[in-house]
Every structure is written in structure tokens, then in C-alpha cells.
C-alpha positions, 0 to 999 in steps of 0.5 A: 185360671192359669196364665203362665203361658205364652199364648192368649187363650182368652181371645183364641177361644173367643174366636173359636166360639164365633167361628163354630157356628160357621162350621155347623152351617156348612156341615149342616148344609151339606147333610141336608143335600146328602139326606135328600140323596139318601132318601131317593136311594131309599126309594129306588132300593124299595122299588127293587122289591117290586121286581120279585113280586108276582114273578118268582114261584120257586125262589119264594124263600130267597125273595123273602130274604132279599126283601128283608135285606133290602128293608135292612138297606133302607134302614141303613140309609136312614141311620146314615143320615141320622147319626151325622145329624145327631152328632151335629146336634150334640156338637151344636149344643157345645158350641162355646166349648173347645174339646180335647180328648186324652187317649193313652194306654192303661197306666201311661199317666192320663189320670196323673196329667188330670191331677197336674192340670187341676191341681188335684190331691192325687186320689184319681192316680192309679197304683202300679197295675191298677186300672183307675180310669174306667169311665169318661171324665171331663174337667176344665183347664184354661177354658179348655174342656178335656175328656179323659177316656178308658185306657187302651189295652186294658182287660175290657179292651174292646168295650173301652176302646168303643167308649173312647173312640165315641168320645173322640168324635166330639173332640176338636184335638186329640192329646195322645199319651205314651211312655218312653219304656217301649213302644207297643203296637196296640198304641200304634194301631189306636193312634192309627184309628185316631188319625183316620177320624181326621182329628189333629193330635199332639203326642205327649211322651211321659218320661218314666224316671224315679224321683224320691221327694225326700232326697236332697234338693241337689240330687232329686232330679238326677234320674229325670235329667238322665232320662231326658237325654233328647237323642234317646227320646228321639229314638223312641219317637222314631220307632213309634213314627215307623209304625205309620208306614205299616198303615200306609200313613206318614207320622213324621209331621205329628208334634211330640212334647216330652214331660215328666208328669210325676215330678210335676204332680210332686211339685204341686204337692210339696210345701217346700218351695225350693223342691217345687221349683226344681221338680217343676222345671225338671218336669217340663210341664210348662212345655206341655201347657204351652204346646197345648195352648199354641195349638189352640191359639194358632190352629183352634178356629180351623179345628173347631170348623173341621170338627163339624165337617168331620162329623158328616165327612167321616161316616160318609167316607166310610159309607162310600168305600163300603158301597163301592165295594158292595156294588162291585161284589153284587155285580160279580154275584149277578154275573155268577147267577147269570152263569148258573142260569145259562148252565141250567139252561143248557142242562134243561135242553139236554134233559128235555131231549134225553127224557123225551127219547126215554118216553118214546123208547119206553112206550115203543118197547111196551107196544112191542111186548104187547103186540107179541103178547097179543098173538099168544093171547088171541090163540089161547082165548079164541073161544073163551067167554071170559076173553075181556076179563082175561085181557083186563087181567093181562093189562093189570099184570103189565103194571103200567102204573108202576112202570110209568111211575118208575120212569117218572120218578127216575126222571124227577130224581134226575132233575132233583139232583140237578137242582140240589147241585145248583142249590148247593153251589148257590149256597156256597157262592151266592152272598149278596152284599147289599148292607152296611155291616158284615154281620148283615150280608145276605145269604141265599140260605135256600133256593128252593123247596125241593120237596115242593118242586118235585111233588108228583101229586099233580100227575098221580091220583091216589098213587096210581098214574092217570094212564090206568084210568085211561087204559082200562075203561077203553079196553073193555068195550072193544074186547066184548065186541071181539068176544061177541063177534067170535061167538057169532062166527062160530054159531052162524057160519060154522056149518058152512066153513070148509076148514076149522083151522082156517076159521079159527085162524081167521077168528084169531086174526080178527081178535088180534087186529082188535087187540092191536087196536086197543094196544095202540090206544093204550100205548098212545095214552100211556106215552101222552100221560108221560109226556104230560107229566114230563112237561110238568117237570119241565114247566117247573124247571123253566119257572126256575129259570124265570126266578133266576132272571128275577133275582139277577134283575134285583141284584143288578138293580142293587149294584147300580143303586149302590154305585150311583149313591156311592158316586153322589155321596162322594160328590158331597164329601169332596164338597165338604173337603173343598169347603174346609180348604176354603175356610182354612185359606180364609184363616190364613188370610188368603181367601181369594186362593179358594177360587183356584181349588176346583175339587178336593178329596181327602183321606184322613191320616194319609193325604189330601188331593187338590185339583186346581182350577183351569190355568191356575197354580198355587203359591208355594208359601201358602202351600206349606201354610196350608199343609201345616194348618191341615196336618197332612200332605197335599198334592196339587193336580193340574185340571183335567176332565179326563178321569183316567188322567186323575188315576194316572197322576195319583196312582202312577202309571203301571200301578193299576189295570183299566177295564172297560165294560161298555161305558163303564170304567173300573180299575184293578190295583196291582199292588194289593197289599201295600197300604200306601197304594191302597190309600192312594187308590181311595183318594183317586177313587173319590176324585175320579169316580172310577171304582178301584178294586184290589 
């Protein structure tokens, strides 16, 4: 064990071990509340499925899809509680360890640092562009457990970064290793993500200067000393810190330490005591070791508590943001469905009037034609014994089946076209954001089965309209009577009639009367059959309206559940943040100030906001000490019960627009692309419970 530092790590680590259990208990208790909240939300979400059962007829595909996605939501609720629980369990299994994770891009010197701290033989150090660290490696130094993760920016980039960030979740502190040979945006992006985890970070700048151990001891460190010009290193640091503003973060308070790891390693390898001493001094390695030891000695207890609280707060914070975003999206999409339904209703009203007008017009047009034909038919067949068969033939030649079917098909195609357009626009616009992953977004793949909806088998029989079956049986008896009547007139009264022409005219008129009665019956039944078919079309369209109402209801329920859950989780999140601040005040020796913190919210890597208890202030000295311990800025806000006033204090007047829908208040951020404004909006959203959108 090394003891050449200015801090007693033994006693510091002993205190860290004692307080770790307290951090676990705080996080575990709040997670229990969160789990009960998620369980209740799960049950409420499952009930949404019952809103669809038994209601929807023509949106069965969409309903099945909704039901499946609701099950995915419930699964996500389970995972949201299981993941923090598993993480706490893992952390609880290492209560006695103080864990440090070493980050850095490939070839930054992570393996060299490990060799220096463990007095290794150099076999783990990469050669040139060769990538050495492929997996997670852990080692002990002065009672600290240091985990070396794959370097960022390697060929297996995303996979390696996933491994590295998963390991970072177990860390109490992060060592971020960079070099002085140029700041890379990829490094800055990784650093931003680390800060968003809420982890305290110590930056190590590894100065890349050549060193030849074979040179005379008087000249061996010339290049190193030249590279260690503080103004030059501070300029590089300033360039790196400047990336923070692009992410809406302030990196100016992040501590930096400069070292030359190569000379520190060579100092351990040489057998020349004089060279070893010169190289060791030139490396400034003791500054690095003392910086690590100082952070552990002065902040270690707080870091240990924070690790457990962050294990719950980090995933819950992300879930709250996503829930609110998806709740808003579902609400907007619900409104879109309502608009579609209203448009469909108006179209159905217009279609119904137009279709009925066409049915009436077609029946009247048919009657007019048959009336006209009846006079000629009677004149030609006044004495025909086959008048009945000829009238049947005439009716068949009218092709009433095809005529009615053609009209119905035309109306059905008109309705089908409207539904097809509805389907197309719904497919394009309707995406139900009801899950916790972009890959799981629910889409309306198919609103209804058009072929099923417009299956005319209900209004046809073997391809022949019902109309025909109603027409022909009714026509024959009447015409038979007419034919027989004509024969009797001719045979019985023929010798008494003064005028043959008058007799024929009278007989013809009687036939025409009977034909017209038959025509009226045929046309009435023709029209009734058309109206029945039309009614079936309209019934199906009305059922589609009802289906859309059911979908609207489910989407509204999902939006409400998501919004309510986000509010409850946000309350638990704020309680975790308040507990963390109270524990920090205990460690600073001023626990009585905890009573002055009414509420607290935190955006890791950005800022913490504290709402003070009524009629209280927070001492300036303790403010600064709390900021230093937390490693982030803190805004202290006066107590208010007005949620909109909290928005004004955090965001500033004129930076947002308030919208009121009944009792519900939302806000729209005006500067939608400024990362600082976005982070402030998240902070204000946490504290106020008011949904803020971009």
C-alpha cells in the first residue's frame, strides 16, 4: 500500500463504508414508493384494454395492435422498477468498495496509468495505434477499486461505449483521461454523457512529450518541461471546457490535473535511482495521486451516498422526461383522431343525403321508363295469350339486378374511397407514443380491412340483388289475371260492343292499369331494396365512427395515465434530490439547514434548484460549501405555491408561453434550440409539475 500522499485514505474509506448503508436505505425506501406507483399505473393502463373490448368492430387490427403495445407499456413499467432494484442490489453487494471508473479515448494512456498505479511490467500498454483495452479490467490502488473500461472512439465504438457506460453506473467517481495533443469532439460528447449520469469527475490531462531514458539525466526531461507550460495546458483545458456550452452545461468548475504518465512508468522501470527520481518528479504523478486521494478524503462519503441515490434517480429522471413527452404526443394525436372523426361524420352526412337522393332519382327514373313502356306493351299484346311471359321477358330485359348492383357498387366505391383516404392519412399521422423506446412506438399500420367492410354478400344472393326475387313472383299473378280478363271481355261481351276500337281501348286501359300497379310494386320494392343496401353501408360507416371514439378514449386514457405517472415519479425524484442535499448538509456539519429546504430538483451536469421553506434564507458560506460538494451550481428560490411563478423564476419572463386548457396548464418554450434553455425547462418542469414542450 502506498502512503506517500497528504491524505489518510484508511480513515476516509472506513467512513465511506459506514455511510454506504445509509445511501442504500435512502434509495431503497424511495424505490419502494416508486414501485407501488408503477404497479398502480400498470393496473390503470391494463384497464385501458377493456375500453376496446366489445366496442370496436372495424378497427380490430388497430385494437389488437393497441392491446399489444399496452402490454409493452406494462412490461416497461416492470423494467423501470426492476432495473434500479437490480442496480441497488449490485451496489449493496459491494458496500465496502469505493469504486472509480477510468474513461478515456483509445491510446490516451489508460493502460499506462494502470501500470503506474499497480507497478506493472508494461505488458498491458498498447503499442502505437494498437488498441489494448478491449474488456473491463479492475485493480486496487490504496484501497480504491479502479475499473478500466474500453476506450471511446475505437472501431467497435458503440459496443465499447455501452460497456463503458454500464460500468460507470457502479462508479462513485470518474477519472476522465485526455491528452494535450488536440481536443476531440467525440471526447466532449462522452464527457457530457458522463456528467448527465450525475457522476463526479476528475479530469486528467496526459501530456504527450517524448522521453528517452538512455539520455543523460541532465537532459532527459527537457521536452517534458517544455510541454508542461501552464498557459499552454490551460488553453487546451479552456478549449475542452468550451464544448460544455454546446451541451447547455458549465464545465468550468471541473477539476483538472496534469501529468506525464510515460515518464512515471519509466521511473518505475529504471534501475537508476537518480533517473527514477528525475522522471518521477517530471511526471507530476504525485499531483495526480494526491488529487484522487483528496477527492476521496473530502468528498468520498457524499459520493458513496450519491451513487446509491443516482442508481434510482437517473433512470427515473429519464422516464419522467419521456413520459411527459409521450403524454403530450398522445394528447395531440388524440385530438387528431377526433378531427378525423368529425370530418368523417360530416362526410357521412353529405354522403347519406346524396346517396338517398340518387336512390330516389333512380327509382323514379325507372318508374317513368316503365310507365312509358307499359302503354306500348299493352297495345301490342292486348289479345296475346302469352302476355304474362312477355312481361316477364320485358322485366328481365330491364336488368334490374345489374342496374341496382351498379348503383350500389358506385356508392360503395365512393364510401370505400373515403375510408381509403382516411386510412392513408391515419397511417401517415397516427403514431401512438405509448412506450419507453423509440423502437417501440405504436403505429397504426391498418385502420380497417376495406374488403371486409365493403363485402356486399349481405345485400346480394348469388350475384343477383334481392330486388329480382321480389319482382318476378309478384308480377306473374297480376298479369295472368289481366290476360284472363281480356279474354273474358272479348268472348262474353264481344257481340254487344258497338265499337271494336272502343272495346280494345278499354281492354288496353285495364291492362295498363294493372301493369302500372305492378310497376308501382316493382319500383317500390326496387327502391326499398336499394335503401336497405344503402342503410347497411351507412351502418358500417357509423360503426367506424364508434370505433374511432373508442380509440380516442384509449389514447386519452394513456395520455392521462402517462401524465399522472410522470407527476408522481417527479415527486419521488425531487424527494431523492432533497434527501441527497440533506445528507450533504449533515456531512458539512450543518444538518439544521435541512429544514430550510422545502423542495429540490436537479438536472445532472447542469444545475440544482432549491425551493426554500417559507420565511427562510440560506447562509452564503454554506451555499458555497454545498455547491463545492455537489460539484454543480445551485439556485435558491423563495417559497411560492404558485407553479407559474416557479416557471418565471427559473426560465425568466418572456422565454415561454403559457397555455390553459380548463384546469390544465402547459407551457411552450420559445427558444427551442438553446441547450441551456432546454435544461432550465427540464428543471422548471420537475419543480412545477407543468409540462413544458418545445
